NUKEDREN-336348 format. One record per residue: residue number from 0; x, y, z of N, C-alpha, C in turn. Coordinates in steps of 0.2 Angstrom, whole numbers, plus 2048, in hexadecimal, padded with zeros to 3 digits. Layout:
<pts>
PT drenti  nu  nv  nw cau cav caw  cu  cv  cw
PT    NUM   X   Y   Z   X   Y   Z   X   Y   Z
...
</pts>
This chain:
<pts>
PT drenti  nu  nv  nw cau cav caw  cu  cv  cw
PT      0 070 435 D72 071 439 D6C 070 435 D65
PT      1 06D 438 D61 06B 435 D5A 071 433 D56
PT      2 071 42D D53 077 42B D4F 079 431 D4A
PT      3 074 434 D47 076 439 D42 07A 43F D45
PT      4 077 441 D4B 07A 446 D4F 082 445 D51
PT      5 083 43E D53 089 43C D55 08E 43C D4F
PT      6 08C 43A D49 090 43A D43 092 441 D41
PT      7 08D 445 D42 08E 44C D40 093 44F D44
PT      8 093 44E D4B 097 451 D4F 09E 44E D4E
PT      9 09F 448 D4D 0A5 444 D4C 0A9 447 D46
PT     10 0A5 448 D41 0A7 44B D3B 0AA 452 D3C
PT     11 0A7 456 D40 0A9 45D D42 0B0 45C D45
PT     12 0B1 457 D4A 0B7 456 D4E 0BC 452 D4A
PT     13 0BB 452 D43 0C0 44E D3F 0C1 447 D41
PT     14 0BB 444 D44 0BB 43D D46 0B6 439 D42
PT     15 0B6 43A D3C 0B1 437 D37 0B3 430 D37
PT     16 0AE 42B D38 0AF 424 D39 0B1 421 D33
PT     17 0B0 424 D2D 0B2 421 D27 0BA 423 D25
PT     18 0BD 427 D29 0C4 429 D27 0C8 424 D29
PT     19 0CE 423 D25 0D2 41D D26 0D6 41E D2D
PT     20 0D7 424 D30 0DA 424 D36 0D5 422 D3C
PT     21 0CF 423 D3B 0CA 421 D40 0C9 419 D3F
PT     22 0CA 417 D39 0C9 40F D38 0CF 40C D3B
PT     23 0D5 40F D3B 0DA 40C D3F 0D9 40C D47
PT     24 0D6 411 D49 0D4 412 D50 0CF 40C D52
PT     25 0CA 40B D4D 0C5 406 D4E 0C9 3FF D4F
PT     26 0CE 3FD D4B 0D1 3F7 D4B 0D5 3F7 D52
PT     27 0D8 3FC D54 0DC 3FC D5A 0D7 3FB D60
PT     28 0D1 3FE D60 0CC 3FD D65 0CA 3F6 D65
PT     29 0C8 3F3 D60 0C6 3EC D5F 0CC 3E7 D62
PT     30 0D2 3E8 D60 0D7 3E4 D63 0D8 3E5 D6B
PT     31 0D7 3EB D6D 0D8 3ED D74 0D3 3E9 D78
PT     32 0CD 3E9 D75 0C7 3E6 D79 0C8 3DE D79
PT     33 0CB 3DC D74 0CC 3D4 D73 0D2 3D2 D78
PT     34 0D7 3D6 D79 0DD 3D4 D7D 0DC 3D7 D84
PT     35 0D9 3DD D85 0D8 3E0 D8B 0DE 3E2 D8E
PT     36 0E3 3E4 D8A 0E9 3E7 D8C 0EC 3EC D87
PT     37 0F1 3EF D89 0F5 3F4 D84 0F8 3F0 D7F
PT     38 0F8 3F3 D79 0FB 3F0 D73 101 3F3 D71
PT     39 105 3EF D6D 10C 3F1 D6A 10A 3F2 D63
PT     40 10F 3F6 D5F 10D 3F8 D58 10D 3F2 D54
PT     41 111 3ED D55 112 3E7 D51 10B 3E3 D50
PT     42 108 3E2 D56 101 3DF D56 0FC 3E3 D53
PT     43 0FC 3EA D54 0F7 3EE D51 0F8 3EE D4A
PT     44 0FE 3EE D47 0FF 3ED D40 0FC 3E7 D3D
PT     45 0FE 3E1 D40 0FC 3DB D3E 0F4 3DA D3E
PT     46 0F1 3DC D43 0EA 3DC D44 0E6 3E0 D3F
PT     47 0E9 3E6 D3D 0E5 3EA D38 0E6 3E7 D31
PT     48 0EC 3E4 D30 0ED 3E2 D29 0EA 3DB D28
PT     49 0E9 3D7 D2D 0E6 3D0 D2D 0DF 3D1 D2C
PT     50 0DC 3D6 D2F 0D5 3D8 D2E 0D3 3DA D27
PT     51 0D8 3DE D24 0D7 3E1 D1E 0D8 3DB D19
PT     52 0DC 3D6 D1A 0DD 3D1 D15 0D6 3CC D15
PT     53 0D3 3CC D1B 0CD 3C8 D1C 0C8 3CB D18
PT     54 0C8 3D2 D18 0C3 3D6 D14 0C4 3D6 D0D
PT     55 0CA 3D4 D0A 0CC 3D4 D03 0CF 3DA D02
PT     56 0D2 3DE D06 0D6 3E4 D05 0DD 3E3 D06
PT     57 0E1 3E8 D02 0E8 3E7 D03 0EA 3EA D09
PT     58 0F0 3E7 D0C 0F2 3EA D13 0F5 3F1 D12
PT     59 0F5 3F4 D18 0F8 3FA D19 100 3F9 D1A
PT     60 104 3FE D18 10B 3FE D19 10C 400 D21
PT     61 112 3FD D23 114 3FF D2A 114 406 D2B
PT     62 117 40A D27 118 411 D28 111 415 D28
PT     63 10D 412 D24 106 416 D24 102 415 D2A
PT     64 103 40F D2D 0FF 40D D33 102 411 D39
PT     65 109 411 D39 10D 415 D3E 10B 41C D3E
PT     66 10A 41F D38 108 426 D38 101 427 D3A
PT     67 0FD 423 D39 0F6 423 D3B 0F6 423 D43
PT     68 0FA 41E D45 0FA 41D D4D 0FD 423 D50
PT     69 102 426 D4D 105 42C D50 100 432 D50
PT     70 0FC 432 D4B 0F7 438 D4B 0F2 437 D50
PT     71 0F0 431 D51 0EB 42F D56 0ED 430 D5D
PT     72 0F4 42F D5E 0F7 431 D64 0F7 438 D65
PT     73 0F9 43C D60 0F9 443 D61 0F2 446 D62
PT     74 0ED 443 D5F 0E7 446 D60 0E3 444 D67
PT     75 0E7 43F D6A 0E4 43D D71 0E0 437 D71
PT     76 0DE 434 D6B 0DA 42E D6A 0DD 427 D6C
PT     77 0E4 427 D6C 0E7 421 D6E 0ED 424 D73
PT     78 0ED 420 D79 0F2 421 D7E 0F8 41D D7C
PT     79 0FE 421 D7D 104 41D D7B 109 41D D82
PT     80 10B 417 D84 10F 416 D8A 116 416 D87
PT     81 11A 41B D88 121 41B D85 126 41A D8A
PT     82 124 417 D90 129 416 D95 12D 410 D94
PT     83 12A 40B D91 12E 405 D8F 12F 404 D88
PT     84 132 3FE D86 133 3FC D7F 130 3F5 D7E
PT     85 12C 3F3 D79 129 3F8 D74 124 3FD D77
PT     86 122 402 D74 11D 406 D76 116 403 D76
PT     87 112 405 D7B 10C 401 D7C 106 407 D7B
PT     88 101 404 D77 0FC 409 D75 0F5 406 D78
PT     89 0F1 40A D7A 0EA 408 D7D 0E5 40D D7B
PT     90 0DF 40A D7B 0D9 40F D79 0D3 40D D7E
PT     91 0D0 412 D81 0CA 410 D86 0C5 416 D84
PT     92 0BF 415 D87 0BA 419 D86 0BC 420 D89
PT     93 0BF 420 D8F 0C1 426 D92 0C6 42A D8E
PT     94 0CB 426 D8B 0D0 429 D87 0CD 42D D81
PT     95 0C8 429 D7E 0C4 42C D78 0C0 432 D7A
PT     96 0BD 432 D80 0B9 437 D82 0BD 43E D83
PT     97 0C3 43C D86 0C8 442 D87 0CA 445 D81
PT     98 0CC 441 D7C 0CE 443 D75 0C8 447 D72
PT     99 0C2 445 D72 0BD 448 D6F 0BB 44F D73
PT    100 0BC 44F D79 0BB 455 D7D 0C1 45A D7B
PT    101 0C7 458 D7A 0CC 45D D78 0CB 45F D71
PT    102 0C9 45B D6D 0C7 45D D66 0C2 462 D66
PT    103 0BD 461 D6A 0B7 466 D6B 0BA 46D D6D
PT    104 0BE 46D D72 0C1 473 D74 0C5 477 D6E
PT    105 0C9 473 D6B 0CD 476 D65 0C8 479 D60
PT    106 0C3 475 D5E 0BE 477 D59 0BA 47D D5B
PT    107 0B8 47D D61 0B5 483 D64 0B9 489 D63
PT    108 0BF 488 D65 0C4 48E D65 0C5 490 D5E
PT    109 0C6 48C D59 0C6 48D D52 0C0 491 D4F
PT    110 0BA 48E D51 0B4 491 D4F 0B3 498 D52
PT    111 0B5 499 D59 0B4 4A0 D5C 0B9 4A5 D58
PT    112 0BF 4A2 D56 0C3 4A7 D53 0C0 4A9 D4C
PT    113 0BE 4A4 D49 0BB 4A5 D42 0B5 4A9 D43
PT    114 0B1 4A9 D48 0AB 4AD D49 0AD 4B4 D4A
PT    115 0B2 4B5 D4E 0B4 4BC D50 0B7 4BF D49
PT    116 0BA 4BB D45 0BD 4BE D3F 0B7 4BF D3A
PT    117 0B2 4BB D3A 0AC 4BC D36 0A8 4C3 D38
PT    118 0A8 4C3 D3F 0A4 4C9 D42 0A8 4D0 D40
PT    119 0AF 4CF D40 0B3 4D5 D3E 0B1 4D7 D36
PT    120 0B1 4D2 D32 0B0 4D3 D2B 0A9 4D6 D2A
PT    121 0A4 4D3 D2E 09D 4D6 D2D 09D 4DD D2F
PT    122 0A1 4DF D35 0A1 4E6 D37 0A4 4EA D32
PT    123 0A9 4E8 D2F 0AC 4EC D2A 0A8 4ED D24
PT    124 0A4 4E7 D22 0A0 4E8 D1C 09A 4ED D1E
PT    125 098 4ED D24 092 4F1 D26 094 4F9 D25
PT    126 09B 4FA D25 09D 501 D25 09F 503 D1E
PT    127 09F 4FF D19 0A1 500 D12 09D 506 D0F
PT    128 0A1 50A D0D 09E 510 D08 09F 50D D01
PT    129 09A 50B CFD 09C 508 CF7 09F 50D CF2
PT    130 09D 513 CF3 0A0 518 CEE 0A7 51A CF0
PT    131 0A9 51A CF6 0B0 51B CF8 0B4 515 CF6
PT    132 0B1 50F CF8 0B5 509 CF6 0B6 509 CEE
PT    133 0B1 50A CEB 0B2 50A CE3 0B7 50F CE1
PT    134 0B8 515 CE4 0BD 51A CE2 0C4 516 CE3
PT    135 0C5 513 CE9 0CB 510 CEA 0CC 50A CE5
PT    136 0C7 506 CE4 0C8 501 CDF 0CA 504 CD8
PT    137 0C7 509 CD7 0C8 50C CD0 0CF 50E CD0
PT    138 0D2 511 CD5 0D9 514 CD5 0DE 50E CD5
PT    139 0DC 508 CD8 0E0 502 CD7 0E0 500 CD0
PT    140 0DB 500 CCD 0DA 4FD CC6 0DD 501 CC1
PT    141 0DC 508 CC2 0DE 50D CBD 0E5 510 CBE
PT    142 0E7 50F CC4 0EE 512 CC6 0ED 51A CC8
PT    143 0E7 51C CC8 0E6 524 CC9 0E0 525 CCD
PT    144 0E0 52A CD1 0DA 52B CD5 0D4 52E CD1
PT    145 0CE 52C CD3 0C8 52D CD0 0C6 534 CD1
PT    146 0C5 539 CCC 0C3 53F CCD 0BC 540 CCA
PT    147 0B7 542 CCE 0B0 542 CCC 0AF 547 CC7
PT    148 0AC 545 CC1 0AB 54A CBC 0A6 550 CBF
PT    149 0A7 556 CBD 0A2 55B CBF 0A6 561 CC2
PT    150 0A2 566 CC5 0A5 56C CC8 0AA 56A CCE
PT    151 0AF 56E CCE 0B4 56E CD4 0B6 575 CD6
PT    152 0B5 576 CDD 0B6 57C CE0 0BC 57C CE4
PT    153 0C0 582 CE5 0C5 582 CE9 0CC 581 CE6
PT    154 0D1 585 CE8 0D7 585 CE4 0DA 57E CE5
PT    155 0DA 57B CEB 0DD 575 CEC 0DA 56F CE8
PT    156 0D3 570 CE8 0CF 56B CE4 0D1 56B CDD
PT    157 0D1 571 CDA 0D2 572 CD3 0D9 56F CD1
PT    158 0DE 571 CD6 0E5 56F CD4 0E6 568 CD5
PT    159 0E3 565 CDA 0E3 55D CDB 0E0 55A CD5
PT    160 0DA 55C CD2 0D7 559 CCD 0DB 559 CC7
PT    161 0DF 55F CC6 0E3 55F CC0 0E9 55A CC0
PT    162 0EC 55A CC6 0F2 556 CC7 0F0 54F CC7
PT    163 0EB 54D CCC 0EA 546 CCD 0E5 543 CC7
PT    164 0E1 547 CC4 0DC 544 CBF 0DF 545 CB8
PT    165 0E4 549 CB7 0E6 54A CB0 0EE 549 CAF
PT    166 0F2 54D CB3 0F9 54C CB2 0FC 546 CB4
PT    167 0FB 544 CBA 0FE 53E CBD 0FC 537 CB9
PT    168 0F6 536 CB6 0F5 530 CB3 0F8 530 CAC
PT    169 0FA 536 CA9 0FC 536 CA2 103 532 CA2
PT    170 103 52E C9C 109 52A C9B 10D 52C C95
PT    171 112 528 C94 117 52A C8E 113 52A C88
PT    172 114 530 C84 111 531 C7D 10A 533 C7E
PT    173 107 534 C84 101 537 C84 102 53F C83
PT    174 0FD 542 C82 0FD 54A C81 0F9 54D C86
PT    175 0FC 552 C89 0F9 557 C8D 0F9 55E C8A
PT    176 0F3 560 C88 0F2 567 C85 0F0 56C C8B
PT    177 0F5 571 C8B 0F4 576 C91 0F2 57C C8E
PT    178 0EC 57F C8F 0EA 586 C8D 0ED 58A C93
PT    179 0F3 58D C92 0F6 590 C98 0F3 597 C99
PT    180 0F4 599 CA0 0F1 59F CA2 0F8 5A4 CA3
PT    181 0F7 5AA CA3 0FD 5AE CA4 101 5AD CAA
PT    182 0FD 5AA CAF 100 5A9 CB6 105 5A3 CB5
PT    183 104 59F CB0 108 599 CAF 10F 59B CAE
PT    184 111 5A1 CAB 117 5A3 CAA 119 5A9 CAF
PT    185 115 5AA CB4 117 5AF CB9 11D 5AD CBD
PT    186 122 5B2 CBD 128 5B0 CC1 127 5AF CC8
PT    187 129 5AA CCB 129 5A9 CD2 12F 5A5 CD5
PT    188 12F 5A4 CDC 135 5A1 CDF 135 59A CDC
PT    189 12F 597 CDC 12F 590 CDA 129 58E CD6
PT    190 12A 588 CD2 124 586 CCE 11E 584 CD2
PT    191 118 585 CCF 112 583 CD3 112 57B CD2
PT    192 10E 578 CD6 10D 571 CD6 10B 56E CCF
PT    193 107 572 CCC 105 570 CC5 10A 570 CC0
PT    194 10E 575 CC0 114 576 CBC 119 571 CBD
PT    195 11A 56F CC4 11F 56A CC5 11D 563 CC3
PT    196 116 562 CC3 114 55B CC1 114 55B CB9
PT    197 113 561 CB6 114 561 CAF 11B 55F CAC
PT    198 120 562 CB0 127 560 CAE 128 559 CB0
PT    199 126 556 CB5 127 54F CB7 123 54B CB1
PT    200 11D 54D CAF 11A 549 CA9 11E 549 CA3
PT    201 121 54F CA2 126 54F C9C 12C 54A C9D
PT    202 12E 54A CA3 134 545 CA4 132 53E CA3
PT    203 12C 53C CA4 12A 535 CA3 127 534 C9C
PT    204 128 539 C97 127 538 C90 120 53B C8E
PT    205 11C 53E C92 116 541 C90 117 547 C8C
PT    206 114 548 C87 114 54E C82 110 554 C85
PT    207 114 559 C87 111 55F C8B 111 564 C86
PT    208 10B 567 C84 10A 56D C80 107 572 C83
PT    209 10B 578 C84 108 57E C88 107 583 C83
PT    210 100 585 C83 0FE 58B C7E 0FD 591 C83
PT    211 100 597 C81 0FF 59D C84 0FD 5A2 C7F
PT    212 0F9 5A7 C82 0F7 5AD C7E 0F7 5B3 C83
PT    213 0FA 5B9 C81 0FA 5BE C85 0F3 5C1 C87
PT    214 0F2 5C3 C8D 0EC 5C6 C8F 0EA 5CC C8C
PT    215 0EF 5D0 C89 0EE 5D6 C86 0F4 5D8 C81
PT    216 0F3 5DD C7E 0F9 5DF C79 0FF 5E1 C7C
PT    217 0FE 5E4 C82 104 5E6 C86 108 5E1 C8A
PT    218 105 5DB C8B 109 5D6 C8F 10E 5D2 C8B
PT    219 114 5D2 C8D 119 5CE C89 11A 5C8 C8D
PT    220 117 5C2 C8B 117 5BC C8E 11E 5B8 C8C
PT    221 121 5BA C86 127 5B7 C84 12C 5B8 C89
PT    222 12D 5BE C8C 132 5BF C91 131 5BC C97
PT    223 12A 5BB C99 128 5B8 C9F 12A 5B0 C9E
PT    224 129 5AD C98 12B 5A6 C97 132 5A5 C98
PT    225 136 5AA C95 13D 5A9 C95 140 5AA C9D
PT    226 13D 5AE CA1 13F 5AF CA7 13D 5A9 CAC
PT    227 137 5A6 CAB 136 5A0 CAF 13A 59A CAD
PT    228 13C 599 CA7 140 593 CA5 147 594 CA8
PT    229 149 59A CAA 150 59B CAD 150 599 CB4
PT    230 14A 599 CB7 149 597 CBE 14B 590 CC0
PT    231 14A 58C CBB 14B 585 CBC 14E 582 CB5
PT    232 154 584 CB3 156 583 CAC 157 57C CAA
PT    233 15A 578 CAF 15C 571 CAD 157 56D CAB
PT    234 151 56C CB0 14C 567 CAE 148 56A CA8
PT    235 147 570 CA8 143 573 CA2 147 572 C9B
PT    236 14D 574 C9B 151 573 C95 151 56C C93
PT    237 152 567 C97 152 560 C95 14C 55E C92
PT    238 146 560 C95 140 55E C92 13E 562 C8B
PT    239 140 569 C8B 13F 56C C85 143 56A C7F
PT    240 14A 568 C81 14E 565 C7C 14B 55E C79
PT    241 148 55A C7E 145 554 C7C 13F 554 C77
PT    242 13C 55A C77 136 55C C74 130 55A C77
PT    243 130 557 C7E 12B 555 C81 127 55B C85
PT    244 12B 561 C85 127 567 C88 128 56C C83
PT    245 122 56E C80 122 574 C7B 11E 579 C7E
PT    246 120 57F C7D 11C 585 C7E 11B 58A C78
PT    247 115 58B C77 114 590 C71 110 596 C73
PT    248 111 59B C70 10E 5A2 C72 10A 5A5 C6C
PT    249 104 5A6 C6D 100 5A9 C68 101 5B0 C67
PT    250 102 5B3 C61 104 5BA C60 0FF 5BF C62
PT    251 0F8 5BD C63 0F3 5C2 C65 0EF 5BF C6B
PT    252 0ED 5C4 C6F 0E8 5C3 C75 0E2 5C0 C72
PT    253 0E0 5BA C74 0DA 5B7 C72 0D6 5B4 C78
PT    254 0D0 5B3 C78 0CC 5B0 C7D 0CB 5A9 C7B
PT    255 0CD 5A4 C7F 0CC 59D C7E 0CC 599 C85
PT    256 0CC 593 C84 0CC 58F C8A 0D1 590 C8F
PT    257 0D0 58F C95 0D5 58E C9A 0D5 587 C9D
PT    258 0D9 583 C9B 0D7 57B C9C 0DE 577 C9B
PT    259 0DD 571 C9D 0E3 56C C9C 0DF 566 C9A
PT    260 0E2 563 C94 0DE 55D C91 0E3 557 C91
PT    261 0E1 551 C93 0E5 54B C92 0E2 547 C8D
PT    262 0E6 547 C87 0E4 544 C81 0DD 546 C7F
PT    263 0D8 542 C7E 0D2 544 C7D 0CD 541 C82
PT    264 0D0 53F C87 0CC 53B C8C 0C9 53F C92
PT    265 0CE 544 C95 0CC 548 C9B 0CE 54F C9A
PT    266 0CA 554 C9D 0CC 55B C9D 0CA 55E CA3
PT    267 0CE 563 CA5 0CC 567 CAB 0CB 56E CA8
PT    268 0C5 570 CA8 0C3 577 CA5 0C3 57C CAB
PT    269 0C7 581 CAB 0C8 586 CB1 0C3 58B CAF
PT    270 0BF 58D CB5 0BA 592 CB4 0BC 599 CB7
PT    271 0C2 599 CBA 0C4 59F CBD 0CA 5A2 CBA
PT    272 0CB 5A9 CBA 0D0 5AC CB7 0D6 5AE CBC
PT    273 0D5 5AB CC2 0DA 5AD CC7 0E0 5A9 CC6
PT    274 0E5 5AC CC9 0EC 5A9 CC8 0EC 5A2 CCB
PT    275 0E9 5A1 CD0 0E7 59A CD3 0E0 599 CD2
PT    276 0DE 595 CCD 0D7 594 CCB 0D3 590 CD1
PT    277 0CD 593 CD3 0CA 58F CD8 0C3 58C CD6
PT    278 0C2 58C CD0 0BC 589 CCD 0BE 585 CC6
PT    279 0BB 57F CC5 0BC 57C CBF 0B7 576 CBE
PT    280 0B7 573 CB8 0B3 56E CB7 0B7 568 CB4
PT    281 0B7 562 CB7 0BA 55C CB5 0B6 558 CB0
PT    282 0B8 558 CAA 0B4 555 CA5 0B8 54E CA2
PT    283 0B4 549 CA2 0B7 543 C9F 0B3 541 C98
PT    284 0B6 53D C95 0B4 53B C8E 0AD 538 C8F
PT    285 0AB 535 C94 0A5 532 C95 09F 537 C97
PT    286 0A1 53D C9A 09C 542 C9B 09B 547 C96
PT    287 0A1 549 C92 0A0 54E C8D 0A6 54E C88
PT    288 0A6 549 C84 0AB 548 C7F 0AB 54D C7A
PT    289 0A6 54F C77 0A6 555 C72 0A9 55B C75
PT    290 0A8 55D C7B 0AC 563 C7E 0B3 562 C7E
PT    291 0B5 55C C80 0BD 55B C81 0C0 55B C7A
PT    292 0BC 558 C75 0BE 558 C6E 0BF 55F C6B
PT    293 0BA 563 C6C 0BA 569 C6A 0BF 56E C6D
PT    294 0C1 56D C73 0C6 570 C76 0CD 56E C73
PT    295 0CE 567 C72 0D4 565 C6F 0D5 568 C68
PT    296 0D0 568 C64 0D0 56A C5D 0D2 572 C5E
PT    297 0CF 576 C62 0D1 57D C63 0D8 57E C65
PT    298 0DA 57A C69 0E1 57A C6B 0E6 579 C66
PT    299 0E4 573 C62 0E9 571 C5C 0E9 577 C57
PT    300 0E3 57A C56 0E3 580 C51 0E7 586 C53
PT    301 0E6 587 C5A 0EA 58D C5C 0F1 58B C5D
PT    302 0F3 585 C5E 0FA 583 C5E 0FD 584 C58
PT    303 0FA 582 C52 0FD 583 C4C 0FD 58A C4A
PT    304 0F9 58F C4C 0F9 596 C4B 0FF 599 C4F
PT    305 101 596 C54 106 599 C59 10D 597 C57
PT    306 112 59B C59 119 59A C58 11C 596 C5D
PT    307 121 591 C5C 125 58E C61 129 594 C65
PT    308 12A 593 C6B 12F 597 C6F 136 594 C6F
PT    309 13B 598 C6D 142 595 C6D 144 597 C74
PT    310 145 592 C79 147 593 C80 14E 591 C81
PT    311 151 58E C7C 158 58B C7D 15D 590 C7B
</pts>
């Protein structure tokens, strides 16, 4: 075996010849060869320090040498006979060979474990879908699920986009502008998921503004609003009194957006007149800010033209 190869292997096995622990092993081996018998700690310590003094180095402390010796014993490089007193220590080629063999087995096991772990990581990386992973990363960073801008089909998809993409991320003092539909105040056994989430948003300090206009001259939305507020009076009354939930009714039937806007950053524009809309477009500031701004300005204008509804 070439010297370079041997040194490389010894370094892998934590038996680098320049380490202080292996230097202690060298001195023990020298003394063992000179005396040809097992050694006691006292003579090992004296031999090591006398050698260091001859070389112009400061001696090692008793505790430091004992720690090195105990480590060499634990690793199998030095044999310790503990049957008598004082303990006797010995080093032979066979003892060193056994120690290196055991160290090799340990290193192989460690490397096999590391390789298996690396293979698992590689296998996971091979299955990565960058877009799906980016969506998860986005949700961790922003605190809300990423909703892709663009068309959304299906009642569940539209409802999820409104709740997850607009209502849930809204924080205290944010503004949610709701172009309400007549179905918004239709009396039913319980509130819809969107209505419940709007109430929760008001509870955490979001400014909820609901704008309604009658579909025709004959429809009395005011009575519908009063009826639905009575179905859950406690939570609604609290938010209405706080001013965080406001509902205004336009005096005339007009054609306008059916949408919900979060500040001026995101909007869900509904493209269906059904009670449960099944088509819409999720718009962000990055994709079409002018449209969001125009819708917000229209809302604010109609809001000023409308009368507050006294529900208390």
